[in-house]
LORO-517992 format. One record per residue: residue in one letter; x, y, z of N, C-alpha, C in turn. Coordinates in nm, 4 decimals, padded with zeros to 6 digits. Last residue first. Example, Ala and Ser with C-alpha at 12.3 -4.5 7.8 and 13.67 -1.06 7.14 Angstrom:
# LORO-517992
REC  aa       n_x       n_y       n_z      ca_x      ca_y      ca_z       c_x       c_y       c_z
REC   s   01.2850  -00.2250   00.7080   01.3670  -00.1060   00.7140   01.2900   00.0030   00.7870
REC   a   01.3190  -00.5690   00.7800   01.2300  -00.4500   00.7800   01.3200  -00.3300   00.7800
//
This chain:
# LORO-517992
REC  aa       n_x       n_y       n_z      ca_x      ca_y      ca_z       c_x       c_y       c_z
REC   k   17.9097   07.9513   09.8446   17.7913   07.9897   09.7652   17.7208   07.8661   09.7222
REC   l   18.1399   07.8533   09.9521   18.0229   07.8691   10.0405   17.8965   07.9039   09.9645
REC   a   18.3329   07.8682   09.7619   18.2828   07.7358   09.7956   18.1579   07.7439   09.8829
REC   k   18.4190   08.1312   09.7576   18.3284   08.0869   09.6538   18.2676   07.9506   09.6836
REC   d   18.4488   08.3416   10.0111   18.4820   08.2003   09.9801   18.3776   08.1492   09.8821
REC   k   18.5654   08.6284   10.1751   18.4965   08.5690   10.0615   18.5453   08.4276   10.0352
REC   e   18.5699   08.6086   10.5391   18.6272   08.6478   10.4086   18.5491   08.5802   10.2973
REC   p   18.4093   08.5375   10.7517   18.5073   08.6452   10.7706   18.5730   08.6919   10.6423
REC   a   18.0603   08.5099   10.6758   18.1958   08.4528   10.6729   18.2964   08.5670   10.6882
REC   i   17.7232   08.4276   10.7486   17.8304   08.5253   10.7371   17.9637   08.4533   10.7420
REC   l   17.3926   08.3679   10.6498   17.5257   08.3127   10.6729   17.6286   08.4219   10.6581
REC   v   17.0831   08.4211   10.7884   17.1908   08.4859   10.7106   17.3212   08.4204   10.7502
REC   i   16.7514   08.3346   10.7821   16.8852   08.2914   10.8223   16.9863   08.3537   10.7291
REC   i   16.4349   08.3897   10.9021   16.5365   08.4402   10.8099   16.6727   08.4006   10.8649
REC   l   16.2004   08.1256   10.9527   16.2957   08.2246   11.0046   16.3956   08.2659   10.8982
REC   e   16.0302   07.9264   10.8761   16.0182   08.0548   10.8067   16.1151   08.1613   10.8593
REC   r   16.0925   07.7051   11.0471   16.1020   07.6946   10.9012   16.1044   07.8296   10.8286
REC   y   16.0541   07.6866   11.3155   16.1726   07.7617   11.2678   16.1782   07.7758   11.1160
REC   l   15.8250   07.5362   11.3473   15.8347   07.6644   11.4168   15.9484   07.7510   11.3626
REC   i   15.8777   07.2988   11.2115   15.7777   07.3913   11.1564   15.7848   07.5293   11.2226
REC   n   16.1956   07.1847   11.1487   16.1031   07.2190   11.2566   16.0065   07.3247   11.2050
REC   k   16.3699   07.1756   10.9414   16.2734   07.0662   10.9515   16.1677   07.0918   11.0577
REC   k   16.5437   07.3808   10.9831   16.4418   07.4007   10.8804   16.3382   07.2878   10.8804
REC   i   16.7270   07.2745   11.1616   16.6240   07.3659   11.2135   16.5135   07.3918   11.1102
REC   k   16.8742   07.1021   10.9845   16.8048   07.0503   11.1026   16.6954   07.1463   11.1487
REC   q   16.9868   07.2777   10.8030   16.8970   07.1712   10.7553   16.8138   07.1171   10.8715
REC   i   17.1461   07.4243   10.9819   17.0373   07.4896   10.9108   16.9364   07.3871   10.8590
REC   f   17.3296   07.2254   11.0559   17.2450   07.2878   11.1565   17.1247   07.3548   11.0902
REC   r   17.4574   07.1780   10.8143   17.3842   07.0673   10.8793   17.2874   07.1239   10.9838
REC   f   17.5746   07.4294   10.7800   17.4781   07.3826   10.6836   17.3944   07.2668   10.7401
REC   c   17.7533   07.4411   10.9963   17.6478   07.5436   10.9844   17.5387   07.4963   10.8883
REC   e   17.9361   07.2396   10.9476   17.8401   07.2250   11.0586   17.7235   07.3228   11.0463
REC   g   18.1368   07.2571   10.7608   18.0008   07.2429   10.7131   17.8968   07.2217   10.8225
REC   e   18.3966   07.3147   10.8239   18.3547   07.1739   10.8375   18.2118   07.1508   10.7872
REC   t   18.4293   07.5879   10.8079   18.4920   07.5053   10.7047   18.4465   07.3578   10.7095
REC   d   18.1306   07.7837   10.8643   18.2505   07.7144   10.9084   18.3021   07.6213   10.8005
REC   a   17.9613   08.0923   10.8971   17.9971   07.9772   10.8146   18.1266   07.9155   10.8693
REC   e   17.7549   08.1983   11.1549   17.8895   08.2058   11.0981   17.9178   08.0779   11.0210
REC   i   17.4358   08.3169   11.1234   17.5181   08.2002   11.1523   17.6505   08.2157   11.0811
REC   l   17.1749   08.4953   11.2477   17.3048   08.5102   11.1813   17.3877   08.3913   11.2225
REC   i   16.8329   08.5183   11.2137   16.9409   08.4381   11.2659   17.0657   08.4609   11.1826
REC   v   16.5759   08.7450   11.2972   16.6810   08.7054   11.2043   16.7850   08.6225   11.2769
REC   d   16.3961   08.7533   11.5068   16.3513   08.7891   11.3723   16.4491   08.7418   11.2648
REC   p   16.3726   08.4863   11.7468   16.4410   08.5990   11.6856   16.3847   08.6267   11.5472
REC   l   16.0729   08.4139   11.9355   16.1751   08.3744   11.8372   16.2447   08.4966   11.7809
REC   t   15.8652   08.4841   12.0992   16.0004   08.5248   12.1398   16.1106   08.4796   12.0427
REC   l   15.6265   08.3867   12.0025   15.6359   08.5281   12.0312   15.7787   08.5762   12.0617
REC   i   15.6585   08.1166   11.9870   15.6311   08.1871   11.8619   15.6461   08.3372   11.8811
REC   s   15.9277   08.0716   12.2236   15.7901   08.0520   12.1788   15.7737   08.1254   12.0464
REC   q   16.2321   07.8960   12.3009   16.1580   08.0119   12.2535   16.0152   07.9725   12.2193
REC   n   16.3940   07.6818   12.3557   16.3270   07.7465   12.4693   16.2472   07.8716   12.4301
REC   d   16.5130   07.6126   12.1206   16.4144   07.5211   12.1754   16.3354   07.5820   12.2922
REC   l   16.7016   07.8192   12.0928   16.5866   07.8134   12.0034   16.4760   07.7265   12.0609
REC   y   16.8826   07.7387   12.3033   16.8168   07.8707   12.3041   16.6931   07.8703   12.2170
REC   e   16.9609   07.4911   12.2060   16.8902   07.4982   12.3333   16.8152   07.6326   12.3441
REC   q   17.0979   07.5727   11.9774   16.9808   07.4880   11.9640   16.8973   07.4927   12.0910
REC   f   17.3083   07.7129   12.0983   17.2144   07.7850   12.0102   17.0864   07.7040   11.9957
REC   d   17.4401   07.5095   12.2280   17.3825   07.6198   12.3064   17.2781   07.6951   12.2262
REC   e   17.5183   07.3579   12.0049   17.4343   07.2983   12.1084   17.3651   07.4036   12.1929
REC   i   17.6878   07.5311   11.8676   17.5612   07.4899   11.8059   17.4669   07.4332   11.9126
REC   k   17.8362   07.7980   12.0574   17.8287   07.6557   12.0198   17.6898   07.6242   11.9625
REC   h   17.8101   08.0656   12.1095   17.9339   08.0210   12.0503   17.9277   07.8774   12.0007
REC   h   17.5592   08.3198   12.0775   17.5999   08.1857   12.1188   17.7245   08.1435   12.0429
REC   k   17.3652   08.6055   12.1633   17.4884   08.5505   12.1042   17.5213   08.4131   12.1647
REC   n   17.1173   08.8086   12.0705   17.1396   08.6952   12.1578   17.2517   08.6144   12.0953
REC   v   17.0744   09.1476   12.0459   17.1440   09.0343   11.9894   17.1634   08.9288   12.0979
REC   f   16.8767   09.4125   11.9518   16.8963   09.3153   12.0592   16.9590   09.1918   11.9959
REC   f   17.0490   09.6732   11.7657   16.9510   09.5666   11.7828   16.9778   09.4864   11.9116
REC   e   17.2487   09.8723   11.7615   17.1199   09.8965   11.6988   17.0109   09.7941   11.7298
REC   n   17.4772   09.7942   11.8881   17.4396   09.9352   11.8974   17.2968   09.9576   11.8471
REC   l   17.5078   09.5314   11.8125   17.4646   09.5608   11.9493   17.4242   09.7044   11.9687
REC   l   17.6072   09.5675   11.5534   17.4741   09.5110   11.5728   17.4218   09.5430   11.7114
REC   e   17.8637   09.6725   11.6107   17.7676   09.7497   11.5331   17.6247   09.6981   11.5541
REC   a   17.9737   09.4552   11.7496   17.9642   09.5875   11.8144   17.8616   09.6735   11.7417
REC   l   17.9712   09.2578   11.5540   17.8849   09.2441   11.6708   17.8670   09.3784   11.7431
REC   l   18.1610   09.3754   11.3788   18.0273   09.3403   11.3339   17.9313   09.3326   11.4534
REC   w   18.3942   09.4026   11.5259   18.3261   09.5234   11.4822   18.1842   09.4934   11.4374
REC   n   18.4918   09.1465   11.5738   18.4251   09.2165   11.6819   18.3480   09.3402   11.6352
REC   t   18.4292   08.9035   11.3254   18.5043   09.0189   11.3709   18.4226   09.0950   11.4756
REC   s   18.3658   08.5660   11.4152   18.3241   08.6930   11.3562   18.4061   08.8072   11.4117
REC   n   18.4129   08.3191   11.5270   18.5215   08.3845   11.4545   18.4858   08.5195   11.3940
REC   i   18.1962   08.1982   11.6421   18.3056   08.2398   11.7306   18.4113   08.3221   11.6590
REC   g   17.8331   08.1780   11.6427   17.9642   08.1729   11.5853   18.0698   08.2189   11.6824
REC   m   17.5174   08.2998   11.6041   17.5906   08.1788   11.6432   17.7226   08.1774   11.5688
REC   y   17.2670   08.5226   11.7088   17.3966   08.5042   11.6426   17.4639   08.3775   11.6954
REC   a   16.9604   08.6631   11.6520   17.0298   08.5553   11.7219   17.1544   08.5262   11.6413
REC   l   16.7989   08.9749   11.6915   16.8887   08.8885   11.6154   16.9421   08.7810   11.7066
REC   s   16.5006   09.1612   11.6650   16.5926   09.0863   11.7488   16.6720   08.9902   11.6610
REC   l   16.3599   09.4752   11.6164   16.4215   09.3596   11.5549   16.5156   09.2916   11.6528
REC   h   16.2604   09.7271   11.6639   16.1694   09.6135   11.6801   16.2294   09.4845   11.6264
REC   h   16.3639   10.0143   11.8288   16.3993   09.9056   11.7385   16.3107   09.7868   11.7678
REC   v   16.3137   10.3551   11.8520   16.2652   10.2256   11.8956   16.3017   10.1236   11.7886
REC   t   16.4762   10.6507   11.9755   16.4441   10.5577   11.8655   16.4011   10.4229   11.9235
REC   n   16.4793   10.9803   12.0551   16.4465   10.8489   12.1100   16.4050   10.7582   11.9961
REC   f   16.7461   11.2089   12.0088   16.6217   11.1478   11.9606   16.6030   11.0119   12.0248
REC   g   16.9953   11.2970   12.0832   16.8791   11.3748   12.1257   16.7458   11.3191   12.0821
REC   d   17.1613   11.0966   11.9842   17.1652   11.2301   11.9248   17.0411   11.3122   11.9589
REC   r   16.9548   10.8583   12.1220   17.0728   10.8808   12.0369   17.0596   11.0171   11.9716
REC   q   16.8197   10.6259   12.3311   16.8388   10.7689   12.3150   16.9650   10.7891   12.2360
REC   k   16.6087   10.3517   12.2493   16.7432   10.4066   12.2723   16.7437   10.5561   12.2501
REC   s   16.4147   10.0693   12.3126   16.4151   10.2132   12.2989   16.5530   10.2653   12.3350
REC   i   16.3074   09.7823   12.1587   16.4176   09.8444   12.2321   16.4155   09.9921   12.2058
REC   q   16.1216   09.5039   12.1465   16.1118   09.6473   12.1287   16.2151   09.7119   12.2182
REC   s   16.1297   09.1927   11.9740   16.1730   09.2800   12.0798   16.1473   09.4246   12.0449
REC   m   15.9076   08.9378   11.8997   15.9762   09.0531   11.8486   16.0085   09.1444   11.9656
//
């Protein structure tokens, strides 16, 4: 878990949440907002994201994983793969999409 201290509006705030993001099509405003408040480790390819996760310990794993949904279903295969690993099984995973798509539910 990361601890980040920021000065904002004259107050010192501490954030204890780290996010890992995987995707390429997300709107820039989302990442900009997240970067203002949290530590975000960003990856564009599944292979790079998997390498990042494989190099983490129980103490350095992200608190939340944000994965961009894709039309080919790679995101779902990736989630199935990481859920098989006991170290990753309990991680919170949030799927995001640039627009509403009932097929993703």
